[in-house]
Steps between C-alpha positions, in 0.01 A plus 500: 500500500758300312743736334763451230806613690731227381459322833120478503262397226160652443295762321808678368588199285150382421429321829204546732442578865389171653301681769327714238402202283419223747369679809128564488421827672245432776185704490556797728253534789242769446584780743222721627508865401652623825793258470550589133526867590729459799723208397874557520634669189816674388496878510347670196683797349311792348512878471304717742518878491783479246713291736579130485368310799439138604167368621499238774187295573397382843671768710337584833297820488429728795199730507681751723499838325391348166299701247201330339430595139184382320558371148254441216604239243245466225176432686665370818605678817837426664700649784869581540657534841834683473759515776632848596842401360350418157295822498812705576697317229228564241493865597870562438478583124187717546685797658219568745545763766311302760454132575277295272346341805353840598320554169123459467399153375402608144824698448704226663350235271567716195863554599552130575352409161740744334796364703428142387376576149758282322395189697130578470528518121663156491224354720228664292647345188501160667143526629354694209328724754552847647642529850405808700622582850266672744175390335233305690682250721181334626456141392560136591878465525527134594874448450798683648863475393789639705790634294817697540681723252879496525689807380868465579523415869147621576211255540162675481192288580152528352180297498272444202135404555318359197161360399483142377525580127813714532657258749472226236641734235797588722568134586492409129740782419744399775485136388565608139820685586609250768344157439502252790827311514473149350543207732852360534475167320871421488449238772258293289654164410525347154612160371803474274518198268833418337414336168738304279253500211157391389309322224136486390381142468162333451332302774547187291876563493501582870318180593739295290814625678710237676835509682780518244295704250651829384297819457664771294468846655387755243593783734823412675652827614494486881282770656352605830122551499323700773139406578458397136499867393859624473801326350873573492797303360737327740852363480544151646783439745616177657336593831204705383393773262561871459300767321610571145257774390192707581146382569237514225133401488464128436302428184281196464483315170162419349391139519580287196197400292324523167162608371378140512617433855423823683134409565510118480833418663526164672644508854825347383569775250518782756840663528673545834821681582768279650761694697842383615575675830834532675369646827257738670542775756289757684605864538329827582429737213732755659785247508438407138489865394839553669673211322810588301623367170723194550371460855441137606140406571438377856414136422483238773602230250610480139585201281694606191363221281207349692159666458145462625237422236213742558161534330226738618716585803503131600824306528443165325852363481872549472725538196855574394625741234709391205622661180356358178688655210459875529189463715426396854287213610373356827518126570222373725661344810179411681134599525326539835221248561338748737442746210351295213497666163122456480455749787664787313247764398481604138329836543 
């Protein structure tokens, strides 16, 4: 982002992130459900058994010594496989005389549900369904997710087996709290155009231009335009140009016309925008976003007074700038025979 730190220009002083405005986010590939569940994520913090823990996704689970607990969520059956370390950790606040692993399955499920009641209530609120441990674990559990709960230095694995409906619900929930990272588009290139000014003229006026003619520039504050969408003021130097302010969206003026000419305009009455250009350059969006106020633009050439005459992104000739009273004009030096005026589009 561009920030208003005194050295940089950007959103803090009304400017925009070039990457955010110009880069079109590519459509993300559609991951299958298994990849959505197991993709790399940051740890997720929550409270379990009154203690703050972190959940890690994709940890390797071992069946050795694990306890399997059937779970009923709404109308679907699930299964939890808990490592001995996690069972022992859950047991700690219960003040049991024996080991939870030695309890009968119904009592064990009841105690585990009590030990994780705070988390279960959160999940029930999210799903809008009751969750009951120890009830009817038979069903089609087509998706498995290996997890690990971190409490301090301890990492305690578990495995969650889910039917298709709940697997989708879990993937949606994980994507809500940790959306997929956007693609890095800072390497996308954009074209910078250094403009001396511009003027709207009719096609009749354009076709009548000859070397020596002077076109007054209605907008003659030099600017840099990026891909025709963002604009920022510049300060001209003898050997180039430097940034003189933040980027803003570039507005387009409506075409000139009248009620009588909008529908029945002759070809010669169409208005085109004539631009006087100092130079062009190509930079990545990341490089543009990192530009600082008063930093020179990396131009391969720059003529302080000479300009290209450009219409519809086509260079049709060469001109030179001159002051006319308080305004600025451009004298036509020559027009290119290879780019006849008649070829310029009017749309």
